[in-house]
C-alpha positions in Angstrom: 16.9 -13.5 56.0 19.0 -16.6 56.5 22.0 -17.1 54.3 22.1 -20.1 52.0 25.7 -20.9 51.4 24.8 -23.6 48.8 23.7 -20.8 46.5 27.0 -19.0 46.5 28.5 -20.2 43.2 29.2 -17.2 41.0 31.2 -14.1 41.9 31.4 -10.8 40.1 34.7 -9.2 41.2 35.9 -5.6 40.3 39.5 -4.5 40.4 40.4 -8.0 39.4 43.6 -7.3 37.5 45.7 -6.7 40.5 45.9 -6.6 44.3 43.1 -7.9 46.5 40.7 -8.4 43.6 43.3 -10.5 41.7 44.0 -12.7 44.7 40.3 -13.1 45.4 39.7 -14.3 41.8 42.8 -16.6 41.9 41.6 -18.4 45.0 38.0 -18.6 43.9 39.0 -20.1 40.5 41.2 -22.6 42.3 38.3 -23.7 44.5 36.0 -24.2 41.5 33.7 -21.1 41.7 32.4 -19.3 38.7 34.2 -16.0 38.4 33.4 -12.8 36.4 36.6 -10.9 36.8 36.5 -7.3 35.6 38.8 -4.3 35.6 40.0 -1.7 33.1 42.8 -4.0 32.1 41.5 -7.4 31.3 42.5 -9.8 34.1 45.0 -12.6 33.3 42.7 -15.6 34.1 41.3 -18.3 31.9 39.2 -21.4 32.2 35.6 -22.7 31.7 34.5 -21.2 35.0 36.0 -17.8 34.2 34.7 -14.7 32.3 37.2 -11.8 32.1 36.1 -8.4 30.9 37.4 -4.9 30.5 35.0 -2.7 32.5 35.1 0.9 33.6 33.2 1.0 36.9 32.5 4.7 36.3 30.5 3.8 33.2 27.1 2.4 34.0 26.5 0.9 30.6 29.9 -0.9 30.8 28.8 -2.4 34.1 25.3 -3.4 33.0 26.8 -5.1 29.9 29.3 -7.1 32.0 26.5 -8.2 34.4 24.3 -9.3 31.5 27.2 -11.3 30.0 27.9 -12.9 33.3 24.3 -13.9 33.8 24.2 -15.2 30.2 27.2 -17.4 30.8 26.6 -18.7 34.3 22.8 -18.3 34.8 23.0 -16.0 37.8 25.4 -14.0 40.0 25.5 -14.6 43.7 28.2 -12.3 45.0 29.4 -8.9 44.1 32.7 -7.8 45.5 33.9 -4.2 44.9 37.7 -3.8 45.0 38.3 -1.2 42.3 40.2 1.7 43.9 42.9 4.3 43.6 44.8 6.1 46.4 46.0 9.7 46.9 48.7 11.3 49.1 47.9 15.0 49.0 46.5 17.4 51.5 43.1 18.9 50.9 44.6 22.3 50.4 46.9 21.1 47.7 44.8 18.5 45.8 43.0 19.7 42.7 39.2 19.2 42.6 39.7 17.3 39.4 42.0 14.8 41.2 39.8 14.5 44.2 36.7 13.9 42.0 38.6 11.2 40.2 39.3 9.3 43.5 35.7 9.6 44.5 34.5 8.5 41.0 36.5 5.3 41.2 36.4 4.4 44.9 32.8 5.5 45.8 30.7 6.1 42.6 32.2 3.0 41.0 30.8 0.9 43.9 27.5 2.7 43.7 27.2 1.9 40.0 27.9 -1.8 40.4 25.6 -2.1 43.3 22.7 -0.3 41.6 23.2 -2.5 38.6 23.2 -5.8 40.5 20.4 -5.1 43.0 17.5 -5.9 40.7 19.1 -9.3 39.9 19.5 -10.0 43.6 15.9 -9.0 44.3 14.6 -11.3 41.5 16.6 -14.2 43.0 15.7 -13.2 46.6 19.3 -13.9 47.3 22.7 -12.1 47.0 25.8 -11.0 48.8 27.6 -7.6 48.4 31.1 -7.2 49.8 32.7 -3.8 49.8 36.4 -3.3 50.3 36.2 -0.2 52.4 39.7 -0.4 53.9 40.7 0.6 57.4 40.6 4.2 56.2 36.9 3.9 55.9 36.8 4.0 59.7 40.2 5.5 60.7 41.8 8.4 58.7 45.4 9.0 57.8 47.2 12.3 57.0 47.7 13.2 53.4 44.6 11.1 52.7 41.6 13.5 52.5 40.6 12.3 49.0 41.1 8.6 49.7 39.7 8.6 53.2 36.7 10.7 52.1 35.9 8.1 49.4 36.3 5.2 51.8 34.2 6.9 54.6 31.5 7.4 52.0 31.7 3.8 51.0 31.5 2.7 54.6 28.3 4.8 55.1 26.9 3.4 51.9 27.6 -0.2 53.0 26.0 0.4 56.4 22.9 1.9 55.0 22.7 -0.9 52.4 23.0 -3.5 55.1 19.8 -2.1 56.6 17.9 -1.5 53.3 18.5 -4.9 51.7 17.8 -7.2 54.7 14.9 -8.9 53.0 16.8 -10.3 50.0 20.5 -9.6 50.3 23.5 -9.8 52.7 26.1 -7.0 52.9 29.5 -7.0 54.5 32.4 -4.5 54.6 36.0 -5.7 54.5 38.4 -3.4 56.4 41.9 -4.1 55.1 45.1 -2.8 56.5 48.2 -2.4 54.2 49.1 -5.5 52.2 52.2 -5.6 50.0 51.5 -7.0 46.6 48.7 -4.6 45.9 49.0 -1.6 43.6 46.9 0.9 45.7 50.0 3.0 46.2 51.5 2.7 42.7 52.6 6.0 41.2 52.0 7.9 44.5 54.9 9.1 46.8 54.5 8.5 50.5 54.3 12.2 51.2 53.2 15.0 48.9 53.3 18.6 50.2 55.0 21.8 49.3 53.7 23.7 52.3 56.0 23.8 55.4 53.0 23.7 57.8 52.1 20.2 56.5 55.5 18.7 56.8 56.3 16.0 59.4 52.7 15.3 60.2 52.2 11.9 61.9 50.5 9.6 59.6 48.0 8.3 62.1 46.5 9.2 65.5 48.9 6.9 67.4 52.3 5.4 66.5 52.7 1.7 66.6 55.5 -0.8 65.8 55.5 -2.0 62.2 57.5 -5.2 63.0 55.0 -7.3 61.1 53.9 -8.0 57.5 50.4 -8.6 56.5 49.9 -11.6 54.2 47.5 -11.0 51.4 47.0 -14.7 50.5 46.0 -15.5 54.1 43.7 -12.5 54.4 41.8 -13.5 51.2 41.6 -17.1 52.5 40.0 -15.9 55.7 37.6 -13.8 53.7 36.4 -16.7 51.7 36.1 -18.8 54.8 34.0 -16.1 56.4 31.6 -16.0 53.4 30.9 -19.7 54.0 29.5 -19.0 57.5 25.8 -19.0 58.1 26.0 -15.6 59.7 28.2 -12.8 58.4 29.7 -10.0 60.4 28.9 -6.5 59.3 32.6 -5.8 59.1 35.5 -8.2 58.6 38.8 -6.6 59.7 42.0 -8.0 58.2 45.6 -7.0 59.1 47.3 -6.1 62.3 47.6 -2.4 61.4 43.8 -2.3 60.7 43.2 -3.5 64.3 45.5 -0.8 65.7 44.0 2.0 63.7 40.3 1.1 64.1 40.7 0.6 67.8 42.3 4.0 68.0 39.3 5.6 66.3 36.9 3.7 68.5 38.7 5.1 71.6 38.3 8.6 70.2 34.6 8.1 69.7 34.2 6.7 73.2 36.1 9.7 74.6 33.9 12.2 72.7 30.7 10.3 73.6 31.6 10.4 77.3 32.4 14.1 77.2 29.3 15.0 75.2 26.8 13.1 77.4 25.8 15.9 79.7 25.3 18.6 77.1 23.6 16.1 74.7 20.9 15.4 77.3 20.4 19.1 78.0 19.6 19.6 74.4 16.6 17.3 74.7 13.3 17.6 76.5 11.1 14.6 77.3 7.3 14.6 77.3 7.1 12.6 80.5 6.9 13.8 84.2 6.6 12.0 87.5 3.5 13.0 89.5 2.9 11.2 92.9 5.1 8.3 91.7 3.1 7.9 88.4 4.6 8.5 85.0 2.5 10.9 83.0 2.7 11.9 79.3 2.8 15.7 78.9 1.5 17.4 75.8 1.8 21.2 75.3 -1.3 22.4 73.4 -0.7 26.2 73.6 1.8 28.4 75.4 -0.4 28.4 78.5 -2.2 25.1 78.2 -0.7 21.7 78.9 -2.6 18.4 79.0 -1.5 15.2 80.8 -2.3 11.5 80.0 -2.0 8.1 81.6 -2.1 5.3 79.1 -3.7 7.7 76.6 -6.4 8.8 79.0 -6.5 12.5 79.7 -6.4 13.5 83.3 -6.6 16.8 85.3 -3.8 17.8 87.7 -4.6 20.4 90.4 -1.8 22.9 90.9 
């Protein structure tokens, strides 16, 4: 399905009271888009082209009501952007199941809830765009991040499957952000949280890199909005120098594992084809002692 950029007029943005979601709304409003800005705390925007609502993304009824109010005010919704998220800096052994469930509830199930609520509207319009803020940690993990990374990996998988499933009526893109100051993702969380000696002094990532740079949130969001205006969207938009480092490191690990697994992976598989006198035959086992052979679907006999 080709993307019609002229139809992109109204955005529904979650996590809009702070961080990435707030900056996205600020720039959209300045550019004259219609914006439905939602979060638990009512976002501080105003104007004729703005609808601000208090919404709990873990509450399906709250989301449905917000979508209905947005459609009532603006006629339709063209883009859903999921930004609502919380972080965690605790090892798996030490985090409580309650806290881990809360991270998953907001970061993953919150996105599931908004997407399920908006898809019928997009199908009816035969048009829509879903942008999920999956973070660099949706592809590359960090230490003390089992809850956060698990939620983002799950969101990454959801986004990829959704990209396949909705091709006939909707576009889907993941945004892989590095760390940007000005967001509240780390608010109320210490950088390290462990009381077990074996977990102390763990490197945060696979590979160390120099942090002599600062990611600029305003520029990142500007690039995001420019990308949305393109006729063809990437499956993933990576923003931030650290995101490039970390995702490339994960890709290198995957390539290494793929190479080392090739031989044994092939040995796990048997193919129903053989070469006989230079001709490729299809082999089908009927019983333990009976095998039939075919050329282009025609059964043949082979003398042994």
